[in-house]
VEXBATOR-326101 format. One line per 4 residues: number of its first residue (from 1); for each residue x, y, z of N, C-alpha, C, CB. Coordinates in steps of 0.2 Angstrom, whole numbers, plus 2048, in hexadecimal, padded with zeros to 3 digits. Glycine has a CB too. Example, Ala and Ser with C-alpha at 12.3 -4.5 7.8 and 13.67 -1.06 7.14 Angstrom:
1 = 842/7E4/827/83E/7EA/827/842/7F0/827/839/7EA/82D ~ 840/7F5/823/844/7FB/824/840/800/827/846/7FD/81D;
END
This chain:
1 = 804/7FA/800/800/800/800/804/806/800/7FB/800/806 ~ 80B/806/801/80F/80B/802/816/80B/7FE/810/80D/809 ~ 819/811/7FD/820/812/7FB/820/816/7F5/823/80C/7FA ~ 825/81A/7F4/826/820/7EF/820/823/7EE/829/81D/7E9;
5 = 81E/823/7E8/818/828/7E7/811/825/7E9/817/829/7DF ~ 80D/821/7E5/807/81F/7E8/808/819/7EC/802/81D/7E2 ~ 805/81A/7F2/807/815/7F7/801/811/7FA/80A/818/7FD ~ 7FB/813/7F7/7F5/80F/7F9/7F2/80C/7F3/7F0/814/7FC;
9 = 7EF/806/7F3/7ED/803/7EE/7E7/806/7EB/7EA/7FC/7F0 ~ 7E6/806/7E4/7E1/809/7E1/7DA/807/7E3/7E1/808/7D9 ~ 7D5/80B/7E4/7CF/809/7E7/7CB/805/7E2/7CA/810/7E9 ~ 7C8/800/7E5/7C4/7FB/7E0/7BD/7FF/7DE/7C3/7F5/7E4;
13 = 7BA/7FC/7DA/7B3/7FF/7D7/7AE/7FF/7DD/7B1/7FB/7D1 ~ 7AA/804/7DD/7A5/804/7E3/7A0/7FF/7E2/7A2/80B/7E3 ~ 79F/7FB/7E7/79A/7F6/7E6/794/7F8/7EA/79D/7EF/7E9 ~ 795/7FB/7F0/78F/7FD/7F4/791/801/7F9/78B/7F6/7F7;
17 = 78E/806/7FB/78F/80B/800/789/80C/804/792/811/7FE ~ 789/80A/80B/783/80B/80F/783/812/811/783/806/815 ~ 77D/814/813/77C/81B/815/780/81C/81C/775/81D/816 ~ 783/821/81D/787/823/823/782/822/829/78A/829/823;
21 = 784/81F/82E/780/81E/834/783/823/839/77F/817/837 ~ 77F/828/83B/782/82D/83F/77F/82B/846/77F/834/83E ~ 784/829/84A/783/826/851/782/82C/856/788/821/853 ~ 77E/831/855/77E/837/859/777/836/85D/77E/83D/855;
25 = 776/830/860/770/830/864/771/833/86B/76E/828/865 ~ 76E/831/870/76E/834/877/775/833/87A/769/831/87B ~ 778/82D/879/77F/82B/87C/784/830/879/781/824/87A ~ 784/831/872/788/836/86F/787/83D/871/788/835/867;
29 = 781/83F/871/77F/845/873/782/847/87A/777/847/873 ~ 782/842/87E/785/843/885/78C/843/884/783/83D/88A ~ 78F/83F/880/796/83F/87F/799/846/87D/799/839/87B ~ 795/849/878/797/84F/875/798/855/87A/792/851/870;
33 = 795/854/880/796/859/885/79D/859/888/791/859/88A ~ 7A1/853/887/7A8/852/889/7AD/854/885/7A9/84B/88B ~ 7AB/857/87F/7B0/859/87A/7B4/85F/87D/7AD/85B/873 ~ 7BA/860/87C/7BF/85B/879/7C1/856/87E/7C5/85F/875;
37 = 7C3/850/87C/7C5/84B/881/7CC/84E/884/7C6/845/87D ~ 7CD/84B/88A/7D3/84D/88E/7D9/84A/88B/7D2/84C/895 ~ 7DE/84E/889/7E4/84B/886/7E8/848/88C/7E8/850/882 ~ 7EB/842/88B/7EF/840/891/7F6/841/890/7ED/838/891;
41 = 7FA/842/895/801/843/894/805/83D/894/803/847/89A ~ 803/837/895/807/831/895/803/82C/891/809/82F/89C ~ 806/827/88E/803/822/88B/801/81C/890/808/81F/885 ~ 7FB/81A/88F/7F8/815/894/7F8/80E/890/7F2/817/896;
45 = 7F8/80E/88A/7F7/808/886/7FA/808/87F/7EF/806/886 ~ 7FC/803/87C/7FE/803/875/7F9/805/870/800/7FC/873 ~ 7F2/805/872/7ED/808/86E/7EC/80F/86F/7E6/804/870 ~ 7F0/812/873/7EF/81A/874/7F1/81D/86D/7F3/81C/87A;
49 = 7EE/822/86B/7EF/826/865/7F3/82C/867/7E9/828/861 ~ 7F9/82D/864/7FD/833/865/7FA/839/862/804/832/863 ~ 7F9/83F/865/7F7/845/862/7FC/84A/863/7F0/847/866 ~ 7FE/84E/85E/803/852/85E/802/858/859/80A/84F/85D;
53 = 807/85D/859/807/862/855/805/869/858/803/861/84F ~ 800/86C/854/7FD/872/857/7F7/871/85A/7FC/878/851 ~ 7F7/870/861/7F1/86E/864/7EE/874/868/7F3/868/869 ~ 7E8/874/869/7E5/879/86D/7E7/87A/874/7DD/878/86D;
57 = 7EA/880/876/7EC/881/87D/7F2/87E/87F/7E7/87E/881 ~ 7F6/87B/87A/7FD/878/87C/802/87A/877/7FC/870/87B ~ 808/87A/87A/80E/87D/876/80F/878/86F/814/87C/87A ~ 811/87C/86A/812/878/864/817/872/865/815/87D/85E;
61 = 815/86D/861/819/867/862/818/862/868/820/869/862 ~ 813/864/86C/812/860/872/80E/859/86F/80D/864/877 ~ 810/854/873/80D/84D/872/809/84B/877/812/848/870 ~ 803/849/876/7FE/847/87B/7FB/840/878/7F8/84C/87C;
65 = 7F6/83D/87C/7F4/837/87A/7EC/837/87C/7F7/831/87E ~ 7E9/833/877/7E2/831/878/7E1/82A/878/7DD/834/873 ~ 7DE/827/87D/7DD/820/87D/7D7/81E/879/7DB/81D/885 ~ 7D7/817/877/7D1/815/873/7CA/817/876/7D2/80D/872;
69 = 7CA/816/87D/7C4/818/880/7C2/81F/880/7C4/815/887 ~ 7C7/823/880/7C6/82B/87F/7C3/82C/879/7CD/82E/880 ~ 7C6/829/873/7C3/82A/86D/7BC/828/86C/7C8/827/867 ~ 7BA/822/86F/7B4/820/86F/7AE/824/872/7B3/819/872;
73 = 7B1/829/876/7AC/82E/879/7AA/833/874/7AF/831/87F ~ 7AE/834/86F/7AC/839/86A/7A6/836/865/7B2/83B/866 ~ 7A3/83B/862/79E/839/85D/7A0/834/858/79B/83F/85A ~ 79D/82E/858/79F/829/853/79B/829/84D/79F/822/856;
77 = 79E/827/847/79B/826/841/79C/81F/83E/79D/82C/83B ~ 797/81C/83B/797/815/839/795/815/832/793/810/83D ~ 799/811/82D/796/810/827/799/80A/824/798/816/822 ~ 796/807/81F/799/802/81B/79D/804/815/793/7FD/819;
81 = 7A3/802/815/7A7/804/80F/7A8/7FE/80A/7AE/806/812 ~ 7A8/800/804/7A9/7FB/7FE/7AF/7FC/7FA/7A3/7FB/7FA ~ 7B2/802/7FB/7B8/804/7F6/7BE/805/7F9/7B6/80A/7F2 ~ 7BF/803/800/7C6/803/803/7CA/7FD/802/7C5/805/80B;
85 = 7CF/7FD/7FE/7D3/7F7/7FD/7D6/7F4/803/7D8/7F8/7F8 ~ 7D6/7F7/809/7D9/7F4/80F/7D4/7EE/811/7D9/7F9/814 ~ 7CE/7EE/80F/7C9/7E9/811/7C7/7E5/80B/7C3/7ED/814 ~ 7C5/7DF/80D/7C2/7DA/808/7BB/7DA/808/7C5/7D3/809;
89 = 7B8/7DE/803/7B1/7DE/802/7AE/7E3/807/7AE/7D7/804 ~ 7A7/7E3/808/7A3/7E8/80C/7A6/7E7/813/79C/7E7/80B ~ 7A7/7ED/816/7AA/7ED/81D/7A7/7F3/821/7B2/7ED/81D ~ 7A4/7F2/827/7A2/7F7/82B/7A7/7FA/82F/79C/7F4/82F;
93 = 7A8/800/82F/7AD/804/833/7AA/809/837/7B3/807/82F ~ 7AC/80A/83D/7AA/80F/842/7B0/813/845/7A6/80C/848 ~ 7AF/81A/846/7B4/81E/849/7B2/825/849/7BA/81D/845 ~ 7B7/829/849/7B6/830/84A/7B8/834/844/7BB/833/851;
97 = 7B4/838/841/7B6/83C/83B/7BC/841/83D/7B0/840/839 ~ 7C0/842/838/7C6/846/83A/7C4/84D/83B/7CB/846/834 ~ 7BE/84F/838/7BB/856/839/7BA/857/841/7B4/857/836 ~ 7B8/852/844/7B7/852/84C/7BD/853/84F/7B3/84C/84E;
101 = 7C2/850/84D/7C9/851/851/7CC/858/84F/7CE/84B/84E ~ 7CB/85A/849/7CD/861/848/7CA/866/84C/7CC/863/840 ~ 7C3/865/84D/7BF/86A/851/7C1/86A/858/7B8/868/850 ~ 7C3/864/85B/7C4/863/862/7CB/864/864/7C2/85D/864;
105 = 7D0/863/860/7D7/863/862/7DB/868/85E/7D9/85C/860 ~ 7DA/86A/858/7DE/86F/855/7DE/876/857/7DD/86F/84D ~ 7E4/879/857/7E5/880/859/7E4/884/853/7EC/881/85D ~ 7DE/886/851/7DD/88A/84B/7E0/891/84D/7D6/88A/84A;
109 = 7E2/895/848/7E2/893/841/7E8/890/83E/7E1/899/83C ~ 7ED/88E/843/7F3/88B/841/7F3/884/83E/7F8/88B/847 ~ 7EE/880/841/7ED/879/83F/7E8/879/839/7EB/875/844 ~ 7EA/877/833/7E5/876/82D/7E7/86F/82A/7E5/87C/829;
113 = 7EB/86B/82D/7ED/865/82A/7EE/860/82F/7F4/866/826 ~ 7EB/85A/82E/7EC/854/833/7F1/84F/82F/7E6/850/834 ~ 7F6/84D/832/7FB/848/830/7FA/842/834/803/84B/830 ~ 7F9/83D/830/7F8/836/834/7FE/832/833/7F2/832/831;
117 = 802/830/838/808/82D/838/807/826/83A/80D/831/83C ~ 80A/821/836/809/81A/838/810/817/83B/808/816/831 ~ 80F/811/83E/814/80E/841/81B/80D/83D/812/808/844 ~ 81A/80D/836/81F/80C/832/822/812/82F/81D/807/82C;
121 = 81F/818/831/821/81E/82F/81E/821/829/829/81F/82F ~ 819/81D/826/815/81F/821/811/825/823/811/81A/81E ~ 810/82A/81F/80C/830/821/806/832/81C/810/836/822 ~ 800/833/81E/7FB/835/81A/7F9/83C/81C/7F5/830/81A;
125 = 7F8/841/817/7F7/848/819/7F0/849/817/7FC/84C/815 ~ 7EC/84D/81C/7E5/84F/81B/7E5/856/81C/7E1/84B/820 ~ 7E5/85A/816/7E4/861/816/7DC/862/817/7E6/865/810 ~ 7DA/868/819/7D3/86A/81A/7CF/868/814/7D2/871/81C;
129 = 7D2/869/80E/7CE/868/808/7CD/861/807/7D2/86B/801 ~ 7D1/85C/808/7D0/855/808/7CB/853/80D/7D7/851/809 ~ 7CB/856/813/7C7/854/818/7C0/856/816/7C9/857/81F ~ 7BF/85C/813/7B8/85E/811/7B6/85A/80C/7B9/866/80F;
133 = 7BA/858/807/7B8/854/801/7B6/84D/803/7BD/854/7FC ~ 7BA/84A/808/7B9/843/808/7B7/840/80F/7C0/840/807 ~ 7B7/845/814/7B5/843/81B/7B8/83D/81E/7AD/842/81B ~ 7BF/83C/81E/7C2/836/821/7C0/835/828/7C9/837/820;
137 = 7C1/82E/82A/7BF/82C/830/7C5/829/833/7B9/827/830 ~ 7C6/82A/83A/7CB/827/83E/7C7/821/840/7CE/82B/844 ~ 7C9/81B/83E/7C5/815/83F/7C7/812/846/7C7/80F/83A ~ 7C2/810/84A/7C3/80D/851/7C1/806/851/7BF/811/856;
141 = 7BC/804/84C/7BA/7FD/84C/7B8/7FB/845/7B4/7FC/851 ~ 7BA/7F5/844/7B8/7F2/83D/7B4/7EC/83E/7BF/7F0/839 ~ 7AE/7EC/83B/7A9/7E7/83C/7A7/7E6/843/7AB/7E1/838 ~ 7A7/7EB/847/7A6/7EB/84E/7AB/7E8/852/7A0/7E7/84F;
145 = 7B1/7E7/84F/7B7/7E4/853/7BC/7E9/855/7BA/7DE/84F ~ 7C0/7E9/85A/7C5/7ED/85C/7CB/7EC/858/7C7/7EC/864 ~ 7D0/7F0/858/7D6/7EF/854/7DA/7E8/855/7DB/7F4/856 ~ 7D9/7E5/85B/7DD/7DF/85B/7DA/7D9/857/7DD/7DD/863;
149 = 7D3/7DA/855/7D0/7D5/851/7CF/7D8/849/7C9/7D4/854 ~ 7D2/7DD/847/7D2/7DF/840/7D5/7DB/83C/7D5/7E6/840 ~ 7D3/7DA/835/7D7/7D6/830/7DE/7D9/82F/7D3/7D6/82A ~ 7E2/7D5/82D/7E9/7D6/82B/7EA/7DB/825/7EE/7D0/82A;
153 = 7EF/7DE/824/7F0/7E3/81F/7EF/7E0/818/7F7/7E6/81F ~ 7EC/7E4/813/7EB/7E1/80D/7F1/7E0/808/7E6/7E6/809 ~ 7F7/7E2/80B/7FD/7E1/807/7FF/7DA/807/802/7E5/809 ~ 7FC/7D6/80C/7FE/7CF/80D/804/7CE/811/800/7CC/806;
157 = 806/7D3/815/80C/7D2/819/80A/7CF/820/810/7D9/81A ~ 804/7CF/821/802/7CC/828/802/7D2/82E/805/7C6/82A ~ 803/7D8/82C/803/7DD/831/7FD/7DF/834/807/7E3/82E ~ 7FD/7E1/83A/7F7/7E3/83D/7F5/7EA/83B/7F7/7E4/845;
161 = 7EF/7EB/839/7ED/7F2/837/7EB/7F7/83C/7E7/7F1/832 ~ 7EB/7F5/842/7EA/7FA/848/7F0/7FD/84A/7E7/7F6/84E ~ 7F0/801/84F/7EA/803/853/7E5/807/850/7ED/806/859 ~ 7E6/80B/84B/7E1/80F/847/7E3/80F/840/7E2/816/84A;
165 = 7DD/810/83C/7DE/811/835/7D9/817/833/7DC/80B/831 ~ 7D9/819/82D/7D5/81E/82A/7D2/81C/824/7D9/825/829 ~ 7CB/81D/823/7C7/81B/81E/7C2/820/81C/7C4/814/81F ~ 7BE/81E/817/7B9/823/814/7B2/81F/813/7BB/827/80E;
169 = 7AD/822/813/7A6/81F/811/7A6/81D/80A/7A0/823/813 ~ 7A9/821/806/7AB/820/7FF/7B0/825/7FD/7A4/820/7FA ~ 7B3/824/7F7/7B8/828/7F5/7B7/82A/7ED/7BF/826/7F6 ~ 7B6/831/7EC/7B5/833/7E5/7BB/838/7E4/7AE/836/7E4;
173 = 7C0/838/7E0/7C5/83D/7DF/7C2/844/7DE/7C9/83B/7D9 ~ 7C5/848/7E2/7C3/84F/7E1/7C7/854/7DD/7C3/852/7E8 ~ 7CD/851/7DA/7D1/855/7D6/7D5/850/7D1/7D6/85A/7DA ~ 7D7/853/7CC/7DC/84F/7C7/7E1/854/7C5/7D8/84C/7C1;
177 = 7E7/851/7C5/7ED/855/7C3/7F1/851/7BE/7F2/857/7C9 ~ 7F0/853/7B7/7F3/84F/7B2/7F0/847/7B3/7FA/84F/7B2 ~ 7F5/842/7B3/7F2/83C/7B4/7F2/839/7BB/7F7/837/7B1 ~ 7F2/83E/7C0/7F1/83C/7C7/7EB/83E/7C9/7F7/840/7CB;
181 = 7E7/83A/7CC/7E0/83B/7CF/7E1/83B/7D7/7DB/836/7CD ~ 7DD/840/7DA/7DD/840/7E1/7DC/839/7E4/7D6/844/7E3 ~ 7E0/837/7E9/7E1/830/7EB/7DE/82F/7F2/7E8/82D/7EB ~ 7DB/82A/7F4/7D9/829/7FB/7DE/828/7FF/7D4/823/7FB;
185 = 7DE/82B/805/7E3/82B/80A/7E0/826/80F/7E5/832/80D ~ 7E2/820/80F/7DF/81B/814/7E5/817/817/7DB/816/80F ~ 7E9/81A/81B/7EE/816/81F/7EB/812/824/7F3/81B/821 ~ 7EF/80C/826/7EE/808/82B/7F4/809/830/7EC/801/829;
189 = 7F3/806/836/7F9/806/83A/7FB/80D/83D/7FF/804/837 ~ 7F5/812/83D/7F6/818/83F/7F7/819/847/7F0/81D/83D ~ 7FD/81C/849/7FE/81D/850/7FE/824/852/805/819/851 ~ 7FE/829/84E/7FF/830/850/7FB/834/84B/807/832/850;
193 = 7F8/839/84E/7F5/83F/84A/7F9/845/84C/7EE/83F/84A ~ 7FB/849/847/7FE/84F/848/7F9/855/845/805/850/845 ~ 7F8/85A/848/7F4/860/846/7F9/865/844/7EF/862/84B ~ 7FA/866/83D/7FF/86A/83B/7FD/870/837/804/866/837;
197 = 801/874/834/800/879/830/802/877/829/804/880/832 ~ 7FE/877/824/7FF/874/81D/805/878/81A/7F9/875/819 ~ 805/87F/81B/80A/883/817/811/880/81A/809/88A/818 ~ 812/87F/820/818/87D/823/81A/876/821/818/87D/82B;
201 = 815/871/821/817/86A/81F/818/86A/817/811/866/821 ~ 814/86C/813/815/86C/80C/81A/871/80A/80E/86D/808 ~ 81C/876/80E/821/87B/80C/828/877/80C/821/880/811 ~ 828/872/80F/82F/86E/810/831/86B/809/82F/869/815;
205 = 82C/86A/805/82D/867/7FE/82B/86C/7F8/829/861/7FD ~ 82A/872/7FA/829/877/7F5/82F/877/7F0/828/87E/7F8 ~ 82D/878/7E9/833/878/7E4/837/87E/7E5/830/878/7DD ~ 83E/87C/7E3/843/881/7E4/845/885/7DD/849/87E/7E7;
209 = 848/88A/7DD/84B/88D/7D8/847/891/7D3/84F/888/7D4 ~ 84A/893/7CD/846/897/7C8/840/894/7C5/84B/89A/7C3 ~ 840/88D/7C5/83B/88A/7C1/835/888/7C6/83D/883/7BE ~ 835/88A/7CC/831/888/7D1/829/88A/7D0/832/88B/7D8;
213 = 828/88F/7CC/821/891/7CB/81F/88F/7C4/821/899/7CB ~ 823/88B/7C0/820/889/7BA/81A/884/7BB/826/885/7B6 ~ 815/884/7B7/80F/880/7B8/811/879/7B8/80B/881/7B2 ~ 816/876/7B4/818/86F/7B4/81B/86D/7BB/81D/86E/7AE;
217 = 81F/872/7BE/822/870/7C4/81D/870/7CA/828/875/7C6 ~ 818/875/7C9/813/876/7CE/80E/86F/7CE/80F/87C/7CD ~ 80D/86D/7C8/809/867/7C7/80D/861/7CB/808/865/7C0 ~ 813/860/7CA/817/85B/7CD/817/85C/7D4/81E/85B/7CA;
221 = 817/862/7D7/817/864/7DE/811/861/7E1/818/86B/7DF ~ 80B/862/7DE/805/860/7E1/804/859/7E1/7FF/864/7DD ~ 806/856/7DB/806/84E/7DB/80B/84B/7E1/808/84C/7D4 ~ 811/84E/7E2/815/84B/7E7/813/84D/7EE/81C/84F/7E6;
225 = 80F/852/7EF/80C/853/7F5/808/84E/7F8/808/85A/7F5 ~ 804/84B/7F3/7FF/846/7F5/802/83F/7F5/7F9/846/7F1 ~ 807/83E/7F0/809/838/7EF/810/836/7F2/80A/837/7E7 ~ 815/839/7EF/81C/837/7F2/81D/839/7F9/821/83A/7ED;
229 = 81A/83E/7FB/81B/841/802/819/83C/807/818/847/803 ~ 815/837/806/813/832/80B/818/82E/80D/80D/82E/808 ~ 81D/82C/809/822/827/80B/829/82A/80A/822/821/806 ~ 82A/830/808/831/833/807/831/83A/80B/833/834/7FF;
233 = 836/83C/80E/837/841/812/83B/847/810/839/83F/819 ~ 83A/84D/812/83F/852/811/840/855/818/83C/858/80D ~ 846/852/81B/847/854/822/842/850/826/847/85B/823 ~ 83F/854/82B/83A/851/830/833/850/82D/83A/855/836;
237 = 832/854/827/82B/853/824/82B/84E/81F/82A/85A/821 ~ 825/84B/81E/824/845/81A/825/83F/81D/828/846/814 ~ 823/839/819/824/833/81C/82B/830/81B/820/82E/818 ~ 82D/82C/820/834/829/820/834/821/81E/837/82A/827;
241 = 82E/81F/81C/82D/818/81B/832/815/816/826/816/819 ~ 833/819/810/837/817/80B/83E/817/80C/836/81B/805 ~ 841/81B/811/848/81C/812/84C/81F/80D/84A/815/813 ~ 848/823/808/84C/826/803/849/82E/803/84B/823/7FC;
245 = 84D/832/806/84A/839/806/849/83D/800/84F/83D/80A ~ 846/843/800/844/847/7FA/84A/848/7F6/841/84D/7FD ~ 850/84A/7F8/856/84C/7F4/858/846/7F0/85B/84F/7F9 ~ 857/840/7F3/859/83A/7EF/855/839/7E9/859/833/7F4;
249 = 84E/83A/7EA/84A/83A/7E4/84C/83F/7DF/842/83A/7E7 ~ 84D/845/7E2/84F/84A/7DD/856/848/7D9/851/851/7E1 ~ 85A/845/7DC/860/843/7D9/85F/83E/7D3/866/841/7DE ~ 85B/839/7D5/859/835/7D0/855/838/7CA/854/82F/7D3;
253 = 850/83C/7CB/84D/840/7C6/851/844/7C2/847/844/7C9 ~ 856/847/7C5/85B/84B/7C1/860/847/7BD/85F/850/7C6 ~ 863/842/7C0/868/83E/7BD/866/839/7B8/86C/83A/7C2 ~ 860/836/7B9/85D/831/7B4/855/832/7B4/85F/82A/7B7;
257 = 853/837/7B1/84C/838/7B0/848/832/7AD/84A/83E/7AD ~ 84B/82E/7A8/848/829/7A5/847/823/7AA/84C/826/79F ~ 84C/822/7AE/84C/81D/7B4/846/81E/7B9/853/81B/7B7 ~ 847/825/7BB/842/827/7C0/83B/826/7BD/843/82F/7C1;
261 = 839/828/7B7/833/827/7B4/831/820/7B4/832/82A/7AD ~ 835/81B/7B2/834/814/7B2/832/811/7B9/839/810/7AF ~ 836/814/7BE/835/811/7C5/82E/814/7C7/83B/814/7C9 ~ 82C/81A/7C6/826/81C/7C8/820/818/7C6/825/824/7C7;
265 = 821/816/7BF/81B/812/7BC/81B/80B/7BE/81C/813/7B5 ~ 821/808/7BF/822/801/7C0/828/7FF/7C4/822/7FD/7BA ~ 828/801/7CB/82E/800/7CF/830/7F9/7CF/82C/802/7D6 ~ 82C/7F4/7CF/82E/7ED/7CF/833/7EB/7C9/829/7E8/7D0;
269 = 831/7EE/7C3/835/7EC/7BD/83C/7EF/7BE/832/7F0/7B7 ~ 83D/7F4/7C2/844/7F7/7C3/847/7F4/7C9/844/7FE/7C4 ~ 843/7F2/7CE/846/7EF/7D5/840/7EA/7D7/847/7F5/7DA ~ 842/7E4/7D6/83D/7DF/7D8/83B/7DF/7DF/83F/7D8/7D6;
273 = 83F/7E2/7E4/83E/7E2/7EB/839/7E8/7ED/844/7E2/7EF ~ 838/7EC/7E8/834/7F2/7E9/82D/7F1/7EC/834/7F7/7E3 ~ 82B/7F4/7F1/825/7F3/7F4/820/7F8/7F1/825/7F4/7FC ~ 822/7FD/7EE/81E/802/7EB/819/800/7E6/822/808/7E9;
277 = 813/801/7E6/80E/800/7E0/810/805/7DB/807/800/7E2 ~ 80F/803/7D5/811/807/7CF/80C/80C/7CD/813/803/7C9 ~ 80D/810/7C9/808/815/7C6/808/815/7BF/80B/81C/7C8 ~ 805/80F/7BC/805/80E/7B5/800/814/7B2/802/808/7B3;
281 = 7FC/817/7B5/7F7/81C/7B2/7FB/823/7B1/7F1/81D/7B7 ~ 801/823/7B4/804/82A/7B3/807/82A/7AC/80A/82B/7B8 ~ 804/82F/7A8/806/830/7A1/80D/834/7A1/801/834/79D ~ 80F/835/79B/816/839/79A/815/840/79D/818/839/793;
285 = 810/843/79D/80F/84A/79F/810/84A/7A7/809/84E/79D ~ 80D/845/7AA/80D/845/7B1/814/843/7B4/808/83F/7B4 ~ 817/83E/7B1/81E/83C/7B3/822/842/7B2/820/836/7AF ~ 822/846/7AC/826/84C/7AB/825/851/7B0/825/84E/7A4;
289 = 81F/852/7B2/81E/857/7B8/821/855/7BE/816/858/7B9 ~ 821/84F/7C0/825/84C/7C6/82C/84D/7C5/823/845/7C7 ~ 82F/84B/7BF/836/84C/7BE/838/853/7BF/838/849/7B7 ~ 834/858/7BB/836/85F/7BB/835/862/7C2/831/863/7B7;
293 = 831/85F/7C6/830/862/7CD/836/85F/7D1/82A/85F/7D0 ~ 838/859/7D1/83D/856/7D5/844/859/7D3/83D/84F/7D5 ~ 845/85B/7CD/84B/85E/7CA/84C/865/7CD/84B/85E/7C3 ~ 847/868/7D0/849/86F/7D3/84D/86E/7D9/842/872/7D4;
297 = 84D/868/7DC/851/867/7E2/858/866/7E1/84E/862/7E6 ~ 85A/864/7DB/861/862/7DA/864/864/7D3/862/85A/7DB ~ 86A/863/7D2/86D/864/7CB/86F/85E/7C8/873/869/7CC ~ 871/85E/7C1/873/858/7BD/879/855/7C0/873/85A/7B6;
301 = 87D/859/7C4/883/856/7C6/883/851/7CC/888/85B/7C7 ~ 87D/851/7CF/87C/84E/7D5/87C/846/7D4/876/850/7D9 ~ 87B/842/7D9/87B/83B/7D9/878/838/7D3/879/838/7E0 ~ 87B/833/7D0/877/82F/7CB/875/828/7CE/87C/82E/7C5;
305 = 875/827/7D4/873/821/7D8/86C/81F/7D6/874/821/7DF ~ 86A/819/7D4/863/817/7D3/860/813/7D9/863/813/7CD ~ 859/813/7D9/856/810/7DE/857/808/7DE/84F/812/7DF;
END
């Protein structure tokens, strides 16, 4: 589901989507008076969710914790999902909408991005625009079962998908950039949510130099924000799962753009051990935009090492 650019499997065709069940009965009405939940200063269980970043009433960078039971006191939403490739067939999921967590925990106006960090250092980014379009859900139960009884990961590695994951009632792409379509951000193994400032986070990978404002470079920048940034890092920002930082990708795109293009489309053809799913739908214009973007970070004289 992860590595280099696209890290989540393509969504399967929609088979069925049940109406969202809003569990806002008397019990939830009572629970809503307890908002926001009390953030704990110490971890009590492996199921505790780390909460960090720009939090209401706390210094920037503070880390706190919410237990699974704490999260269950928040207003829950339940739906049946058909197009999440993390599950086999129709699956009922319940949890807390990210909108609720933004409302209760973020220190506005500084916080306009939620970053979901997984145990393997994969990261999924949720700007306000994505949340408004897709209403992602922090999943607390799957088919009525707690994380310890969830199915194993869809990649076939036998990994636990808990303690938390993120899903949607359904997913319809909200934008297209060349051959890249808005992709569902559905990570599993989520251990931490950071409430961040989007300009700060995405600013770390803003294109450099005199070509930075060119339309082709800007297209590549927007694609890389949603795709490559999930597994590749620029300093402290971005995912660390791939183990290959942004400047390494830049060096490859600069020294061997043909190899870079082939790898993006079909990584296993270049490296049989690659875990990254390919991007066969990326046409020449899309790949050229990514190459042009990554080239703004380095010069032709830099490393010719290949992945």
